[in-house]
C-alpha positions as CSV (number, residue, x, y, z in Angstrom):
1,X,-68.5,0.7,22.9
2,X,-65.7,-1.6,21.6
3,X,-63.4,-0.2,19.4
4,X,-61.3,-2.1,16.5
5,X,-58.7,-0.5,14.4
6,X,-58.4,-1.5,11.0
7,X,-54.9,-1.0,9.4
8,X,-55.2,-0.6,5.7
9,X,-58.2,1.3,3.7
10,X,-58.0,-0.8,0.7
11,X,-60.9,-2.8,-0.5
12,X,-60.8,-5.6,2.3
13,X,-60.3,-2.9,5.0
14,X,-63.4,-0.9,3.9
15,X,-65.6,-3.9,3.9
16,X,-64.5,-5.2,7.0
17,X,-65.0,-1.8,8.6
18,X,-68.4,-1.3,7.3
19,X,-69.3,-4.8,8.6
20,X,-68.0,-4.3,11.9
21,X,-69.9,-1.0,12.3
22,X,-73.4,-2.7,11.3
23,X,-72.2,-5.0,14.1
24,X,-72.2,-2.2,16.7
25,X,-68.3,-1.5,17.0
26,X,-66.7,1.8,16.7
27,X,-63.9,1.4,13.9
28,X,-60.5,3.8,13.3
29,X,-59.4,3.1,9.3
30,X,-55.7,3.9,9.1
31,X,-54.6,4.5,5.8
32,X,-51.1,5.4,4.7
33,X,-52.1,7.0,1.5
34,X,-54.1,10.3,1.0
35,X,-57.4,8.3,0.2
36,X,-58.9,5.1,0.6
37,X,-59.7,2.5,-2.1
38,X,-56.4,1.0,-2.4
39,X,-55.0,-0.5,-5.6
40,X,-58.6,-0.6,-7.2
41,X,-58.6,3.2,-7.6
42,X,-56.4,2.5,-10.3
43,X,-58.1,-0.1,-12.1
44,X,-60.5,0.4,-14.9
45,X,-62.7,-2.9,-15.3
46,X,-63.2,-5.9,-13.1
47,X,-63.1,-9.6,-14.5
48,X,-64.8,-11.3,-15.4
49,X,-68.1,-9.4,-15.6
50,X,-66.3,-6.1,-17.0
51,X,-67.6,-4.3,-14.1
52,X,-66.4,-0.5,-13.7
53,X,-64.1,-0.8,-10.5
54,X,-65.5,2.9,-9.8
55,X,-69.0,1.0,-9.2
56,X,-67.4,-1.2,-6.7
57,X,-65.4,1.3,-5.0
58,X,-68.4,3.9,-5.0
59,X,-70.5,1.1,-3.0
60,X,-67.7,0.8,-0.5
61,X,-67.1,4.4,0.0
62,X,-70.9,5.2,0.7
63,X,-71.0,2.4,3.3
64,X,-68.3,4.5,4.9
65,X,-69.6,7.6,4.8
66,X,-72.9,6.7,6.0
67,X,-71.8,5.5,9.1
68,X,-71.1,7.6,12.2
69,X,-69.2,4.8,13.9
70,X,-66.4,5.0,11.1
71,X,-63.4,7.2,11.3
72,X,-61.0,7.4,8.3
73,X,-57.4,8.6,9.3
74,X,-55.4,9.1,6.0
75,X,-51.8,9.5,5.7
76,X,-51.1,7.3,8.8
77,X,-49.1,4.3,8.8
78,X,-48.6,1.5,11.7
79,X,-45.2,1.2,13.0
80,X,-46.2,-1.3,15.9
81,X,-49.5,-3.6,16.6
82,X,-50.6,-5.4,19.7
83,X,-54.3,-6.4,20.4
84,X,-54.8,-3.5,22.5
85,X,-52.6,-0.6,20.6
86,X,-51.4,0.4,17.3
87,X,-48.7,2.6,17.6
88,X,-48.0,5.1,14.7
89,X,-44.9,5.8,12.9
90,X,-45.1,9.4,14.5
91,X,-45.3,7.6,17.6
92,X,-48.7,8.3,18.5
93,X,-50.4,5.2,20.3
94,X,-54.2,4.4,19.6
95,X,-56.1,2.1,22.1
96,X,-58.3,-0.8,21.1
97,X,-60.1,-3.8,21.7
98,X,-58.7,-5.5,18.5
99,X,-57.1,-4.9,15.1
100,X,-57.6,-5.9,11.7
101,X,-54.3,-6.0,9.2
102,X,-55.7,-5.5,5.9
103,X,-52.5,-3.9,4.2
104,X,-52.8,-5.9,1.1
105,X,-50.1,-6.4,-1.2
106,X,-47.2,-4.9,-3.5
107,X,-47.0,-4.8,-7.2
108,X,-43.7,-6.3,-8.6
109,X,-41.1,-4.2,-9.9
110,X,-40.8,-4.8,-13.4
111,X,-37.8,-3.0,-13.9
112,X,-36.1,-6.2,-11.8
113,X,-36.6,-8.0,-15.0
114,X,-34.2,-6.1,-17.5
115,X,-34.4,-8.6,-19.8
116,X,-38.0,-7.4,-20.7
117,X,-36.9,-3.7,-21.2
118,X,-39.5,-1.9,-18.7
119,X,-38.1,1.3,-18.1
120,X,-35.7,1.1,-20.6
121,X,-37.5,0.8,-24.2
122,X,-40.6,2.8,-25.3
123,X,-44.0,0.9,-25.6
124,X,-43.0,-2.0,-22.7
125,X,-45.6,-1.3,-20.1
126,X,-47.2,-3.2,-17.2
127,X,-50.8,-4.5,-16.9
128,X,-51.1,-1.6,-14.0
129,X,-50.0,1.1,-16.5
130,X,-52.4,-0.1,-18.9
131,X,-55.4,0.0,-16.6
132,X,-54.5,3.6,-15.8
133,X,-54.3,4.4,-19.9
134,X,-57.8,2.6,-20.0
135,X,-59.0,5.0,-17.3
136,X,-57.6,8.0,-19.0
137,X,-59.4,6.9,-22.1
138,X,-56.1,7.1,-24.1
139,X,-54.3,4.3,-25.1
140,X,-51.6,4.8,-28.1
141,X,-47.8,4.2,-28.3
142,X,-45.0,6.4,-27.1
143,X,-45.0,9.3,-29.7
144,X,-48.5,8.5,-30.7
145,X,-49.7,5.9,-33.3
146,X,-52.1,2.9,-33.2
147,X,-50.3,-0.5,-32.3
148,X,-50.7,-3.3,-35.1
149,X,-49.0,-6.0,-33.0
150,X,-49.4,-6.3,-29.0
151,X,-47.9,-9.1,-26.8
152,X,-48.7,-9.9,-23.3
153,X,-46.4,-11.8,-21.2
154,X,-47.8,-13.4,-18.0
155,X,-46.2,-14.2,-14.9
156,X,-43.8,-11.5,-14.5
157,X,-42.7,-11.6,-10.7
158,X,-44.5,-14.6,-10.3
159,X,-43.5,-18.4,-10.1
160,X,-39.8,-17.1,-10.9
161,X,-37.0,-18.5,-8.7
162,X,-34.7,-15.7,-9.9
163,X,-36.5,-12.9,-8.2
164,X,-37.5,-15.3,-5.2
165,X,-41.2,-15.1,-6.4
166,X,-41.9,-18.7,-6.3
167,X,-45.8,-18.3,-5.8
168,X,-48.5,-17.7,-7.9
169,X,-50.2,-14.4,-8.1
170,X,-53.5,-15.9,-9.1
171,X,-55.2,-13.1,-11.2
172,X,-52.5,-12.5,-13.9
173,X,-53.8,-15.0,-16.3
174,X,-57.3,-13.7,-16.2
175,X,-56.2,-10.1,-16.0
176,X,-54.1,-10.6,-19.5
177,X,-57.4,-12.3,-21.1
178,X,-59.5,-9.3,-19.9
179,X,-57.0,-6.8,-21.0
180,X,-56.2,-8.4,-24.3
181,X,-60.1,-8.4,-25.3
182,X,-60.2,-4.6,-24.1
183,X,-57.1,-4.1,-26.4
184,X,-58.8,-6.0,-29.3
185,X,-62.1,-3.6,-28.9
186,X,-59.9,-0.8,-29.0
187,X,-58.0,-1.9,-32.1
188,X,-59.7,-4.5,-34.2
189,X,-57.1,-4.9,-36.7
190,X,-54.1,-5.6,-34.5
191,X,-52.7,-9.1,-33.6
192,X,-52.6,-9.7,-29.8
193,X,-50.3,-12.7,-28.4
194,X,-50.5,-14.0,-24.9
195,X,-47.2,-15.8,-23.7
196,X,-48.1,-17.8,-20.9
197,X,-46.8,-20.8,-18.6
198,X,-50.1,-22.4,-17.9
199,X,-53.3,-20.8,-18.0
200,X,-55.1,-20.9,-14.8
201,X,-58.6,-19.9,-15.2
202,X,-60.0,-21.4,-11.9
203,X,-62.8,-18.8,-10.9
204,X,-66.5,-18.6,-12.1
205,X,-66.7,-17.2,-15.8
206,X,-62.9,-17.3,-16.2
207,X,-63.0,-20.1,-18.4
208,X,-65.7,-18.6,-20.5
209,X,-64.0,-15.2,-20.9
210,X,-60.7,-17.4,-21.8
211,X,-62.8,-19.2,-24.8
212,X,-64.3,-15.9,-25.9
213,X,-60.9,-14.5,-26.2
214,X,-59.7,-17.4,-28.6
215,X,-62.8,-17.6,-30.4
216,X,-64.7,-14.2,-30.9
217,X,-61.6,-11.9,-30.4
218,X,-59.2,-14.4,-32.4
219,X,-56.6,-13.7,-29.6
220,X,-53.4,-15.9,-30.0
221,X,-52.3,-17.7,-27.0
222,X,-48.5,-19.2,-26.9
223,X,-47.4,-21.4,-24.4
224,X,-43.9,-20.1,-23.8
225,X,-41.5,-17.3,-21.7
226,X,-40.1,-14.6,-23.6
227,X,-36.5,-14.8,-22.9
228,X,-35.7,-11.3,-24.2
229,X,-36.9,-7.9,-25.8
230,X,-34.7,-5.5,-27.9
231,X,-35.2,-2.8,-30.0
232,X,-35.5,-2.9,-34.0
233,X,-34.3,-0.4,-36.7
234,X,-37.7,0.6,-37.1
235,X,-38.7,1.6,-33.5
236,X,-40.6,-1.7,-32.9
237,X,-39.7,-4.4,-30.2
238,X,-38.5,-7.9,-31.2
239,X,-39.1,-10.6,-28.7
240,X,-37.5,-13.7,-28.8
241,X,-39.5,-16.6,-27.2
242,X,-40.0,-20.4,-27.6
243,X,-43.5,-22.2,-28.1
244,X,-43.0,-24.7,-25.6
245,X,-45.8,-27.0,-27.3
246,X,-43.9,-27.2,-30.7
247,X,-40.5,-26.9,-29.2
248,X,-39.7,-24.1,-32.2
249,X,-37.9,-20.7,-31.2
250,X,-39.8,-17.7,-32.1
251,X,-38.9,-14.1,-33.1
252,X,-41.7,-11.5,-33.4
253,X,-42.1,-8.0,-33.9
254,X,-44.6,-6.3,-31.8
255,X,-45.8,-2.3,-31.3
256,X,-46.3,-2.8,-27.5
257,X,-45.5,-5.5,-24.9
258,X,-47.7,-5.6,-21.9
259,X,-46.0,-7.5,-18.8
260,X,-48.6,-9.0,-16.6
261,X,-46.9,-8.2,-12.9
262,X,-47.7,-10.1,-10.1
263,X,-48.4,-9.4,-6.2
264,X,-45.7,-9.7,-4.0
265,X,-45.6,-9.4,0.1
266,X,-45.5,-5.9,1.7
267,X,-42.1,-5.3,3.2
268,X,-44.3,-4.0,6.1
269,X,-44.6,-7.8,7.0
270,X,-41.1,-8.2,8.0
271,X,-42.0,-5.4,10.8
272,X,-44.8,-7.2,11.9
273,X,-43.0,-10.4,12.2
274,X,-39.8,-9.0,14.0
275,X,-41.3,-6.4,16.2
276,X,-45.0,-7.6,16.7
277,X,-44.8,-11.7,17.0
278,X,-46.9,-12.4,13.8
279,X,-45.7,-15.2,11.9
280,X,-45.1,-14.9,8.1
281,X,-45.0,-17.8,5.2
282,X,-42.0,-18.5,3.1
283,X,-43.7,-16.3,0.1
284,X,-43.3,-13.3,2.7
285,X,-47.2,-13.0,3.1
286,X,-48.9,-12.8,6.4
287,X,-49.4,-16.6,7.9
288,X,-52.7,-17.0,9.2
289,X,-53.6,-19.4,12.1
290,X,-54.8,-22.1,9.4
291,X,-55.8,-22.2,6.1
292,X,-59.7,-23.8,6.9
293,X,-61.4,-22.5,9.9
294,X,-59.3,-19.6,11.3
295,X,-58.0,-18.2,8.1
296,X,-58.8,-14.6,8.8
297,X,-57.2,-15.3,12.5
298,X,-53.4,-14.5,13.2
299,X,-51.1,-16.2,15.8
300,X,-51.8,-13.6,18.1
301,X,-55.3,-13.8,19.8
302,X,-57.0,-10.2,19.0
303,X,-55.1,-9.8,15.7
304,X,-56.9,-10.4,12.4
305,X,-56.3,-10.8,8.9
306,X,-58.2,-9.7,5.7
307,X,-57.5,-9.5,2.2
308,X,-54.1,-10.2,0.0
309,X,-52.1,-9.5,3.2
310,X,-52.2,-13.2,3.4
311,X,-51.9,-14.3,-0.2
312,X,-52.7,-12.8,-3.7
313,X,-56.5,-12.7,-3.9
314,X,-59.2,-11.3,-6.5
315,X,-61.3,-8.5,-5.6
316,X,-64.2,-10.8,-4.8
317,X,-62.1,-12.9,-2.4
318,X,-61.0,-9.8,-0.9
319,X,-64.3,-8.5,-0.1
320,X,-65.5,-11.9,1.2
321,X,-62.5,-12.0,3.6
322,X,-63.2,-8.6,4.7
323,X,-66.7,-9.7,6.0
324,X,-65.4,-13.1,7.3
325,X,-62.8,-11.0,9.3
326,X,-65.4,-8.6,10.6
327,X,-67.4,-11.5,11.6
328,X,-64.4,-13.3,13.6
329,X,-63.7,-9.8,15.5
330,X,-67.3,-9.5,16.4
331,X,-67.3,-13.1,18.0
332,X,-64.0,-12.4,19.8
333,X,-65.6,-9.3,21.3
334,X,-68.9,-11.2,22.2
335,X,-66.5,-13.9,23.8
336,X,-65.0,-11.1,26.1
337,X,-61.6,-11.7,25.0
338,X,-61.4,-8.1,23.8
339,X,-61.1,-7.2,27.4
340,X,-57.9,-9.6,27.7
341,X,-54.8,-7.7,28.5
342,X,-52.4,-10.2,26.8
343,X,-50.0,-8.2,25.0
344,X,-47.1,-8.9,22.4
345,X,-44.0,-7.0,22.5
346,X,-44.5,-4.0,19.8
């Protein structure tokens, strides 16, 4: 029986492994964290349907557990990759017939943008922090209290030349709309503002959610960037911004500021390029063989990609790529290429 190693136990890797097992392949998932599920484990509800993240994750975990052909190894980090071998950080070597890299992305560290006050001022949080609050069932200000005015800032760590993150993270806009609507449900009397560069609502149901946020929830959308955040004498936050549609500067006092942080490429991608012969894009994400017919293949035969390791993607796109990568691997193995001993220095 052919053996495939999937590096990364997030949603793309889990979906890929399940599809490979259904195709009659033995699969080993290598996950460096203590559990599978990746960042979806920390998410509350998914746009635009507001489906609980735990429902999607539960389905994926069930698919892994019911297959005797899937082995999950947690606490394992890959240090070298060839089509026939994965070397772990411990030095252990695992033989295989193909590899799928599904290592995902890293969340941008909002502390880098010091002007927004994350980690400096109370009640400046990130979108990831807010999701964990939703999951805990408690959303409140530092020291307690109910926020009366809430601001969301888009594109923190995306489309920003100053921090070398020129790419769009793709899902921040709709995340900001979703979270603003959830906050309005929790705090009906609160005024909620979304400060944005451009609203990019490209997916099915996204535009409808955006309209609902404005028309039903009365959420305010301001085209402009926040330039500075500072504390006020009453403990609130003063944000300085410009409404770029009217050309007017703004000063607004808010109780809570939510930074919609983007996706950046993993540091491991540099290792994959330098030690394993794989190619990266200027954004730092891995470069597929091409963007159309071979978008889940790498430049090295026998090494495949799935999910956000190649670019920012939504949950649905990552799951679809997990399936597509599995199909590509099965075709590769069926063609007999899995026995080709071509290797790349690792």
